[in-house]
C-alpha positions as CSV (number, residue, x, y, z in Angstrom):
1,M,12.4,28.1,40.7
2,L,9.5,26.2,37.9
3,L,9.0,29.9,37.1
4,P,12.2,30.8,35.4
5,L,11.8,27.0,33.3
6,M,8.4,28.1,32.5
7,W,9.3,31.8,31.2
8,A,12.4,30.2,29.1
9,G,9.9,27.8,27.6
10,T,7.5,30.4,26.5
11,G,10.8,32.2,25.1
12,V,12.2,29.3,22.9
13,L,8.2,28.4,22.3
14,V,7.7,32.4,20.7
15,A,11.0,32.8,18.9
16,G,10.2,28.8,16.9
17,C,6.7,30.6,16.0
18,E,9.0,33.6,15.0
19,R,10.9,32.0,12.4
20,A,9.9,32.7,8.5
21,S,10.4,29.5,6.7
22,S,12.4,30.3,3.6
23,P,10.1,29.7,0.5
24,S,9.8,26.2,-1.0
25,Q,11.6,25.0,-4.1
26,Y,8.8,23.2,-4.9
27,E,6.2,24.1,-7.5
28,T,3.5,22.5,-9.9
29,L,2.6,22.4,-13.2
30,I,-0.1,21.1,-15.0
31,G,0.6,20.2,-19.1
32,R,0.3,17.3,-21.3
33,V,2.5,14.9,-21.4
34,L,4.4,15.4,-25.5
35,A,6.5,13.0,-24.9
36,R,8.3,9.6,-23.3
37,D,11.6,8.1,-23.2
38,T,11.6,5.2,-20.7
39,K,15.7,5.0,-21.2
40,T,16.8,8.2,-20.5
41,R,13.5,8.4,-17.7
42,E,12.7,11.9,-19.4
43,L,9.7,13.8,-20.1
44,S,8.3,16.2,-22.2
45,V,5.3,18.3,-20.9
46,S,3.4,20.9,-22.6
47,V,2.5,23.8,-20.5
48,R,0.7,26.6,-20.0
49,R,2.7,29.7,-18.5
50,K,0.9,32.9,-17.1
51,Q,3.4,36.0,-19.1
52,P,1.7,39.6,-18.9
53,G,-0.8,39.3,-21.1
54,E,-1.5,36.0,-22.7
55,P,-1.0,32.8,-21.4
56,V,2.2,30.6,-23.4
57,E,2.6,27.0,-24.4
58,Q,6.0,25.9,-22.8
59,T,7.7,22.8,-23.5
60,V,9.3,21.5,-20.3
61,F,11.7,19.0,-20.0
62,C,11.1,17.1,-17.1
63,V,13.6,14.1,-15.8
64,V,12.2,10.7,-13.3
65,T,14.0,9.5,-11.0
66,D,14.0,6.9,-8.5
67,D,12.9,8.6,-5.9
68,S,10.2,9.8,-7.7
69,E,6.4,8.4,-7.7
70,V,3.9,8.1,-10.2
71,Y,0.1,7.6,-9.6
72,I,-2.3,6.5,-12.6
73,N,-6.2,6.7,-11.0
74,D,-5.0,7.3,-7.8
75,M,-3.1,4.4,-7.7
76,F,0.8,3.6,-7.5
77,S,2.4,3.5,-11.2
78,T,5.5,3.8,-13.3
79,L,6.5,5.6,-15.8
80,E,6.2,3.5,-18.3
81,A,2.7,3.4,-17.8
82,L,2.5,7.1,-18.7
83,Q,1.2,7.7,-22.6
84,V,1.6,10.6,-25.0
85,D,-1.7,13.4,-25.0
86,D,-1.9,11.8,-20.6
87,T,-2.4,15.2,-18.9
88,I,-0.3,15.5,-15.7
89,E,0.6,17.0,-12.9
90,L,3.5,17.1,-11.9
91,V,5.3,18.3,-8.3
92,G,8.7,18.9,-8.2
93,R,11.9,21.3,-8.7
94,Y,14.2,23.4,-11.4
95,D,17.3,21.1,-11.3
96,R,19.8,24.1,-9.9
97,D,22.5,23.8,-12.6
98,P,21.3,26.5,-15.0
99,Q,22.5,24.3,-18.3
100,Q,20.6,21.7,-17.5
101,E,17.5,23.5,-17.7
102,R,15.1,20.4,-16.7
103,F,12.4,19.7,-14.2
104,V,12.9,16.5,-11.6
105,V,9.9,15.3,-10.7
106,S,9.2,13.9,-7.5
107,L,5.5,13.4,-7.8
108,A,3.2,12.9,-11.4
109,Y,-0.6,12.8,-11.3
110,V,-2.3,11.4,-14.0
111,N,-6.6,11.1,-14.3
112,R,-7.3,9.2,-16.8
113,R,-10.8,8.4,-18.1
114,L,-11.2,4.9,-18.0
115,P,-14.6,2.5,-19.3
116,P,-17.1,1.8,-16.7
117,P,-16.5,-1.7,-15.3
118,A,-17.8,-4.3,-16.9
119,L,-21.0,-6.2,-15.4
120,P,-20.7,-9.1,-13.5
121,D,-22.0,-12.9,-14.5
122,L,-24.9,-13.5,-12.3
123,P,-27.3,-16.2,-12.5
124,P,-30.5,-15.3,-13.6
125,P,-33.0,-14.1,-11.0
126,T,-35.0,-17.0,-9.8
127,T,-39.1,-16.4,-9.6
128,Q,-40.1,-17.9,-5.7
129,P,-43.7,-17.1,-5.1
130,T,-44.4,-14.3,-2.4
131,T,-45.7,-14.9,0.8
132,Q,-48.3,-12.3,2.0
133,P,-48.5,-11.8,5.5
134,Q,-51.9,-13.3,7.5
135,P,-54.3,-10.5,9.0
136,E,-54.0,-11.3,13.0
137,G,-57.1,-11.8,14.2
């Protein structure tokens, strides 16, 4: 009685493993921020597209939604903190409406070179006499 249930469970497991998933609608774009509009929540990003022959620079118009996540140097940030000329990595999808021709951003990541942090204010070192270990004897 337990054997038929085990076979049925195996059939579901095998069938689940064989199912092909649909291709992801999400893409990754890497480029440079050309413009940012915080009122309309739009970005213009210059990206390199691989075309037959030579790569082509293309401007992609992006929209940052309330659900989008923006990170700068691994810290959660905002659209307002993005700057023109930032190198940016975007994960998102193209709008289904062909008249929109925009990239809907799910995740935006910028890695900025920052100057090293300032040295902390430390008290001057104090000199104390050093003690030499006494020979045992």
